[in-house]
C-alpha positions, 0 to 999 in steps of 0.5 A: 509290192512284193510277189505272191508267195510260193505254194505252202505246205498242206494243212492236215499234214506234218508241219515241215521241221525247222531248226534255226538259231535264236537271238542268242545263236542257240538252235531251236527246233520245231519238234522241241515244242511237241505237246504244245500248239505252236504259232509260227509268225513269219514277219519281213523285218526287225525295226519296222513299224508293223512288225514292231506292233505285231510282235508287241501285241504277241508279247502283251498277250503271252499269258492268253497264248499260254492259256491256250497251250501255245508258243509263238515262234517269230521268224525273219531273215534278219541276223541273230545279232539284229534279233538280239538288239530288237528283242532287247529294245522291244522287251520281247521274251519269245524266240525270234528265230533267224532265217539269215543263212542259208538265206531264207531256207525255212521261209522257202520251206513254208512257201513265204520267202520273197525272192524280190527283196529277200524277206519273209512274207507276213504270215502265220502257221498253226501247228498242233501238239502232234506237229501237224499243220492245222491252218495258215494265214498269209497277209495280202497286204504287207502293211497289215498285221494279223488281228489277234482275234484270228490268232486266238480263234484259230487256236480255240478251233484247234483245242475244240477240234482235238477234244481238249478243254476250252481256254479258261474263262477270264474275269478280266478284260482281255489285254488285246481287247484294250 
């Protein structure tokens, strides 16, 4: 089992800025998403069973995330080349960001780099439209992905806290409930 992560950034304070290459090598900067909620999903590695399931669920629920004015940014220490192949294979359409070089710098800023194996600790960071870190979740067990209810409940709480409208009610069964 990997070590417990380092201290993480404080909630209710500005989220640490980041710029990382996506699967095509284009830089993606956190502040580019001002005006939207952002869920940063750190995950250990491409091509692994739990990460594959976790990110596939995010892909399946992108419409529900967009209903909550949210953008997923998934980060691991894999290379952009691995991300490109894996995203194509898995049909992932949201950004996969590479924290490969300098190795794990952004994961270290967020307190979730695992020095023992060079991977990211499975975790979520919830950032509001003003760039403030509002909540976080760090897995106790790396073999367990976060439940979608955690993501949606946290985004709904952030929306209520900001005084914004609740997400639209759906007349269909939510896709994540299947």
